[in-house]
N, CA, C and O of each residue as an XYZ file, in Angstrom:
472
protein
N     -11.185    -12.927      4.802
C     -11.032    -11.846      5.558
C     -10.108    -10.553      4.599
O     -10.261     -9.345      4.786
N      -9.397    -11.013      3.832
C      -8.643     -9.981      3.065
C      -9.562     -9.293      2.427
O      -9.262     -8.102      2.512
N     -10.708     -9.473      1.723
C     -11.998     -8.885      1.212
C     -12.174     -7.828      2.161
O     -12.001     -6.649      1.851
N     -12.490     -8.182      3.240
C     -13.155     -7.035      4.434
C     -11.943     -6.008      4.408
O     -12.218     -4.819      4.251
N     -10.771     -6.353      4.537
C      -9.945     -5.365      4.763
C      -9.763     -4.674      3.766
O      -9.494     -3.504      4.041
N      -9.813     -5.004      2.321
C      -9.399     -4.167      1.154
C     -10.780     -3.217      1.214
O     -10.607     -2.042      0.891
N     -11.972     -3.572      1.553
C     -13.307     -2.801      1.574
C     -12.994     -1.572      2.467
O     -13.326     -0.434      2.137
N     -12.277     -1.892      3.725
C     -12.355     -0.978      4.839
C     -11.455      0.053      4.258
O     -11.726      1.250      4.353
N     -10.215     -0.460      3.559
C      -9.265      0.633      3.143
C      -9.855      1.322      1.807
O      -9.442      2.442      1.504
N     -10.729      0.728      1.077
C     -11.492      1.383     -0.006
C     -12.351      2.622      0.724
O     -12.295      3.795      0.356
N     -13.230      2.072      1.933
C     -13.836      3.140      2.433
C     -13.015      4.483      2.958
O     -13.458      5.629      2.876
N     -11.712      4.106      3.522
C     -11.273      4.897      4.216
C     -10.613      6.191      3.343
O     -10.480      7.378      3.640
N     -10.270      5.437      2.162
C      -9.605      6.219      0.821
C     -10.640      7.208      0.479
O     -10.433      8.420      0.541
N     -11.933      6.595      0.061
C     -12.707      7.281     -0.870
C     -13.279      8.633      0.345
O     -13.559      9.766     -0.048
N     -13.350      8.244      1.678
C     -14.075      9.106      2.612
C     -12.951     10.448      2.781
O     -13.376     11.591      2.948
N     -11.393     10.117      2.707
C     -10.784     10.851      2.841
C     -10.398     12.042      1.499
O      -9.996     13.204      1.549
N     -10.683     11.272      0.522
C     -10.893     12.128     -0.939
C     -12.067     13.038     -1.006
O     -12.144     14.086     -1.648
N     -13.090     12.416     -0.152
C     -14.298     13.421     -0.537
C     -14.192     14.770      0.358
O     -14.967     15.722      0.270
N     -13.179     14.677      1.162
C     -12.732     16.045      1.913
C     -12.084     17.022      0.805
O     -12.289     18.236      0.786
N     -11.367     16.407     -0.010
C     -10.697     17.297     -0.902
C      -9.590     16.277     -1.753
O      -9.372     15.079     -1.573
N      -8.983     17.223     -2.746
C      -7.778     16.297     -3.394
C      -6.681     16.138     -2.463
O      -6.331     17.038     -1.699
N      -6.043     14.801     -2.533
C      -5.026     14.448     -1.925
C      -3.947     13.857     -2.405
O      -4.346     13.297     -3.426
N      -2.614     13.609     -2.258
C      -1.873     12.834     -2.948
C      -1.506     11.570     -1.986
O      -1.740     11.603     -0.778
N      -0.960     10.553     -2.579
C      -0.952      9.081     -1.733
C      -0.484      9.417     -0.294
O      -1.261      9.401      0.661
N       0.890      9.734     -0.191
C       1.366      9.991      0.984
C       0.478     10.642      2.300
O       0.442     10.363      3.498
N      -0.220     11.658      1.445
C      -1.211     12.602      2.535
C      -2.378     11.791      2.823
O      -2.793     11.767      3.982
N      -2.933     11.157      1.959
C      -3.715      9.757      2.486
C      -3.482      8.889      3.719
O      -4.324      8.705      4.598
N      -2.213      8.358      3.691
C      -1.758      7.845      4.170
C      -1.456      8.301      5.648
O      -1.703      7.567      6.604
N      -0.843      9.705      5.792
C      -0.783     10.259      6.941
C      -2.178     10.738      7.850
O      -2.471     10.802      9.044
N      -2.793     11.007      6.647
C      -4.437     11.436      7.545
C      -5.048      9.958      8.026
O      -5.620      9.820      9.108
N      -4.872      9.013      7.195
C      -5.652      7.941      7.978
C      -4.948      7.343      8.936
O      -5.613      6.635      9.692
N      -3.743      7.416      9.144
C      -2.905      7.184     10.330
C      -3.214      8.359     11.473
O      -3.293      7.912     12.617
N      -3.389      9.716     11.334
C      -3.852     10.628     12.259
C      -5.082     10.327     12.683
O      -5.226     10.113     13.887
N      -6.035     10.260     11.938
C      -7.407     10.271     12.126
C      -7.834      9.077     13.133
O      -8.646      9.147     14.056
N      -7.062      7.949     12.704
C      -7.410      6.719     13.536
C      -6.272      6.608     14.925
O      -6.076      5.557     15.534
N      -5.714      7.702     15.193
C      -4.566      7.439     16.322
C      -3.714      6.415     16.212
O      -3.446      5.619     17.112
N      -3.130      6.419     14.738
C      -2.237      5.435     14.854
C      -2.692      3.918     14.272
O      -1.832      3.163     13.819
N      -3.931      3.587     14.317
C      -4.421      2.162     14.324
C      -4.486      1.771     12.961
O      -4.237      0.606     12.652
N      -4.879      2.858     11.883
C      -4.542      2.372     10.216
C      -3.510      2.734      9.502
O      -3.306      3.932      9.311
N      -2.827      1.945      9.076
C      -1.390      2.032      8.371
C      -1.822      1.812      6.992
O      -2.106      0.640      6.745
N      -1.938      2.626      6.057
C      -1.949      2.019      4.644
C      -0.551      2.447      4.004
O      -0.086      3.536      3.669
N      -0.108      1.225      3.976
C       1.339      1.161      3.476
C       1.679      1.197      2.063
O       1.147      0.316      1.388
N       2.462      2.032      1.447
C       2.560      1.970      0.075
C       2.071      0.800     -0.793
O       1.463      0.749     -1.862
N       2.598     -0.197      0.125
C       2.448     -2.003     -0.927
C       0.506     -1.988     -0.964
O      -0.161     -2.498     -1.864
N      -0.011     -1.325      0.163
C      -1.518     -1.430      0.127
C      -2.080     -0.089     -0.552
O      -3.096     -0.256     -1.226
N      -1.685      0.922     -0.494
C      -2.530      2.046     -0.834
C      -2.479      2.455     -2.506
O      -3.476      2.757     -3.162
N      -1.163      2.393     -2.999
C      -1.014      2.513     -4.281
C      -1.733      1.403     -5.237
O      -2.260      1.637     -6.324
N      -1.636      0.182     -4.601
C      -2.422     -0.829     -5.685
C      -4.067     -0.503     -5.599
O      -4.815     -1.020     -6.429
N      -4.561      0.328     -4.611
C      -5.817      0.275     -4.109
C      -6.341      1.531     -4.965
O      -7.417      1.652     -5.551
N      -5.215      2.474     -4.861
C      -5.545      3.722     -5.556
C      -5.513      3.350     -7.263
O      -6.377      3.871     -7.969
N      -4.805      2.718     -7.692
C      -4.918      2.408     -8.954
C      -5.874      1.765     -9.405
O      -6.207      1.929    -10.579
N      -6.585      0.822     -8.523
C      -8.023     -0.214     -8.678
C      -8.993      1.033     -8.885
O      -9.673      1.053     -9.911
N      -9.098      2.097     -7.946
C     -10.185      3.052     -7.950
C     -10.150      4.038     -8.974
O     -11.093      4.646     -9.482
N      -8.620      4.130     -9.266
C      -8.612      5.047    -10.591
C      -9.209      4.108    -11.716
O     -10.332      4.325    -12.170
N      -8.519      3.187    -12.097
C      -9.326      2.177    -13.227
C     -10.814      1.975    -13.067
O     -11.585      1.825    -14.014
N     -11.163      1.983    -11.762
C     -12.598      1.921    -12.064
C     -13.407      2.969    -11.847
O     -14.510      2.923    -11.303
N     -12.822      3.973    -12.298
C     -13.424      5.187    -12.289
C     -14.249      6.011    -11.259
O     -15.148      6.830    -11.449
N     -13.588      5.481     -9.931
C     -13.891      6.072     -8.674
C     -13.189      7.274     -8.157
O     -13.699      8.068     -7.368
N     -12.081      7.356     -8.608
C     -11.191      8.536     -8.179
C     -10.436      9.034     -9.863
O     -10.452      8.285    -10.841
N      -9.997     10.043     -9.856
C      -9.347     10.754    -10.833
C      -8.089     11.105    -10.368
O      -8.044     11.830     -9.374
N      -6.672     10.596    -11.082
C      -5.266     11.046    -10.454
C      -4.870     12.147    -11.594
O      -4.844     11.760    -12.763
N      -4.591     13.372    -11.319
C      -3.690     14.015    -12.071
C      -2.237     14.319    -11.318
O      -2.116     14.466    -10.102
N      -1.140     14.383    -12.315
C       0.053     14.680    -11.884
C       0.321     16.231    -11.867
O      -0.129     17.076    -12.640
N       0.997     16.362    -11.009
C       1.410     18.006    -10.525
C       3.005     17.768    -10.258
O       3.491     16.766     -9.734
N       3.759     18.991    -10.768
C       5.090     19.265    -10.539
C       5.432     20.252     -9.143
O       5.182     21.457     -9.184
N       5.887     19.759     -8.204
C       5.962     20.349     -6.982
C       7.398     20.731     -6.954
O       8.261     19.919     -7.287
N       7.682     21.937     -6.569
C       9.001     22.676     -6.577
C       9.540     22.908     -5.196
O       8.866     23.702     -4.540
N      10.651     22.380     -4.564
C      10.882     22.912     -3.407
C      11.236     24.474     -3.207
O      11.648     25.199     -4.112
N      11.079     24.751     -2.282
C      11.410     26.480     -1.914
C      12.785     26.642     -2.140
O      13.169     27.756     -2.497
N      13.772     25.539     -1.967
C      15.090     25.860     -1.875
C      15.486     25.659     -3.382
O      16.629     26.075     -3.568
N      14.910     25.160     -4.501
C      15.307     24.651     -5.801
C      15.518     25.935     -6.623
O      14.715     26.864     -6.712
N      16.639     25.847     -7.169
C      17.025     27.039     -8.516
C      15.630     27.232     -9.091
O      14.840     26.298     -9.221
N      15.345     28.595     -9.459
C      14.548     28.740    -10.482
C      13.913     28.003    -11.754
O      12.718     27.896    -12.031
N      14.977     27.543    -12.424
C      14.657     26.540    -13.544
C      14.727     25.238    -13.342
O      14.491     24.416    -14.227
N      15.077     24.929    -12.086
C      15.272     23.451    -12.002
C      13.963     22.563    -11.808
O      13.127     23.048    -11.045
N      13.698     21.474    -12.320
C      12.494     20.699    -12.357
C      11.892     20.459    -11.131
O      12.705     20.804    -10.274
N      11.029     20.105    -10.691
C      10.390     19.915     -9.494
C       9.925     18.377     -9.725
O       9.884     17.772    -10.797
N       9.544     17.850     -8.262
C       9.346     16.436     -8.187
C       7.827     16.339     -8.573
O       7.080     17.245     -8.202
N       7.311     15.235     -9.333
C       6.074     14.908     -9.687
C       5.594     14.457     -8.599
O       6.298     13.905     -7.754
N       3.937     14.689     -8.444
C       3.263     14.045     -7.395
C       1.976     13.974     -8.087
O       1.505     14.909     -8.735
N       1.374     12.723     -7.909
C      -0.127     12.478     -8.521
C      -1.261     12.879     -7.131
O      -1.314     12.496     -5.962
N      -1.866     13.585     -7.742
C      -3.298     14.173     -6.640
C      -4.188     13.170     -7.150
O      -4.015     12.577     -8.215
N      -5.084     13.010     -6.412
C      -6.539     12.191     -6.481
C      -7.500     13.063     -5.978
O      -7.375     13.954     -5.138
N      -8.639     12.626     -6.707
C     -10.140     13.382     -6.156
C     -11.175     12.181     -6.577
O     -10.973     11.252     -7.359
N     -12.013     12.404     -6.031
C     -13.179     11.633     -5.883
C     -14.011     12.016     -7.111
O     -14.234     13.201     -7.357
N     -14.530     10.897     -7.985
C     -15.381     11.290     -8.893
C     -17.112     11.314     -8.799
O     -17.354     10.983     -7.639
N     -17.815     11.448     -9.188
C     -19.323     11.389     -8.854
C     -19.207      9.866     -8.571
O     -19.486      9.356     -7.486
N     -18.748      9.172     -9.707
C     -19.017      7.582     -9.038
C     -18.516      7.224     -7.907
O     -19.083      6.383     -7.209
N     -17.179      7.908     -7.491
C     -16.611      7.207     -6.232
C     -17.505      7.911     -5.207
O     -17.525      7.348     -4.112
N     -18.190      8.929     -5.311
C     -18.916      9.616     -4.070
C     -20.242      8.784     -4.255
O     -21.067      9.003     -3.367
N     -20.571      8.002     -5.085
C     -21.854      7.091     -5.086
C     -21.277      6.071     -4.239
O     -21.743      5.806     -3.131
N     -20.364      5.547     -4.694
C     -19.741      4.225     -4.167
C     -19.300      4.578     -2.509
O     -19.361      3.681     -1.668
N     -18.955      5.663     -2.226
C     -18.551      6.050     -0.876
C     -19.940      6.034      0.041
O     -20.019      5.429      1.110
N     -20.939      6.740     -0.511
C     -22.496      6.603      0.367
C     -22.448      5.213      0.331
O     -22.338      4.672      1.432
N     -22.518      4.287     -0.934
C     -23.137      2.994     -0.613
C     -22.477      2.061      0.476
O     -23.082      1.184      1.091
N     -21.182      2.375      0.615
C     -20.413      1.269      1.433
C     -20.622      2.019      2.735
O     -21.084      1.355      3.662
N     -20.335      3.388      2.964
C     -21.182      3.943      4.116
C     -22.195      3.462      4.789
O     -22.223      3.200      5.991
N     -23.144      3.330      3.902
C     -24.400      2.749      4.540
C     -24.338      1.410      4.625
O     -24.998      1.077      5.609
N     -23.846      0.417      4.052
C     -23.378     -0.913      4.306
C     -22.793     -0.996      5.704
O     -23.209     -1.793      6.545
N     -21.785     -0.114      5.914
C     -20.945     -0.398      6.881
C     -21.898     -0.278      8.501
O     -21.847     -1.034      9.472
N     -22.795      1.084      8.265
C     -23.462      1.458      9.288
C     -24.511      0.087      9.491
O     -24.704     -0.328     10.634
N     -25.061     -0.469      8.506
C     -25.805     -1.432      8.845
C     -25.134     -2.784      9.249
O     -25.659     -3.556     10.051
N     -24.155     -2.975      8.748
C     -23.391     -3.877      9.720
C     -23.080     -3.530     11.114
O     -23.287     -4.391     11.969
N     -22.730     -2.675     11.371
C     -22.397     -1.980     12.643
C     -23.628     -2.319     13.651
O     -23.502     -2.943     14.704
N     -24.979     -1.730     13.072
C     -26.063     -2.138     13.823
C     -26.434     -3.284     14.195
O     -26.959     -3.473     15.292
N     -26.187     -4.323     13.227
C     -26.559     -5.671     13.246
C     -25.497     -6.372     14.175
O     -25.988     -7.120     15.020
N     -24.396     -6.279     14.165
C     -23.521     -6.619     15.447
C     -23.696     -5.972     16.627
O     -23.536     -6.524     17.715
N     -24.003     -4.875     16.490
C     -24.296     -4.060     17.929
C     -25.730     -4.740     18.662
O     -26.003     -4.612     19.855
N     -26.511     -5.437     17.717
C     -27.876     -5.944     18.284
C     -27.379     -7.291     19.130
O     -28.076     -7.630     20.087
N     -26.372     -7.947     18.851
C     -25.550     -9.045     19.296
C     -24.909     -8.714     20.635
O     -24.850     -9.504     21.577
N     -24.455     -7.524     20.632
C     -23.377     -7.442     21.968
C     -24.063     -6.479     22.825
O     -23.394     -5.784     23.590
N     -25.514     -6.355     22.762
C     -26.361     -5.337     23.689
C     -27.350     -6.168     24.070
O     -28.215     -6.590     23.303
N     -27.241     -6.507     25.580
C     -28.431     -7.489     26.009
C     -29.827     -6.990     25.995
O     -30.215     -5.848     26.241
N     -30.491     -7.997     25.679
C     -31.898     -7.634     25.677
C     -32.457     -7.170     27.155
O     -32.068     -7.583     28.247
N     -33.364     -6.307     26.913
C     -33.795     -5.575     28.133
C     -34.693     -7.151     29.077
O     -35.450     -7.997     28.601
N     -34.273     -7.016     30.227
C     -34.819     -8.005     31.245
C     -33.920     -9.230     31.225
O     -34.221    -10.131     32.008
N     -32.960     -9.377     30.517
C     -31.916    -10.404     30.751
C     -31.013     -9.935     31.723
O     -30.886     -8.745     32.011
N     -30.233    -11.089     32.355
C     -29.138    -10.566     33.155
C     -28.292    -11.293     32.912
O     -27.184    -11.147     33.429
């Protein structure tokens, strides 16, 4: 069962990154919002996942410095890592989405009563 959860988390992260670059916290917030709170990507799940996806060449992470509007002009900002989908990641997303849809169709075949049965 753990593998299925990891695949689901991967599919969610890749699909969100297909919409454009995001940093970790933004990924978790979008997942929570899009699922009406049903999907929670905690730091203990999300950051190892992002590291694995980056190591596999599915996403690319780049550090950026973010300055607060209230910070002094020469004060250093906070570092934030932005992630974006790579072409390899887009291929993986497409393959996983198709596999998910095929699985959902197969399960639905068992949940839908055949015509003429009662």
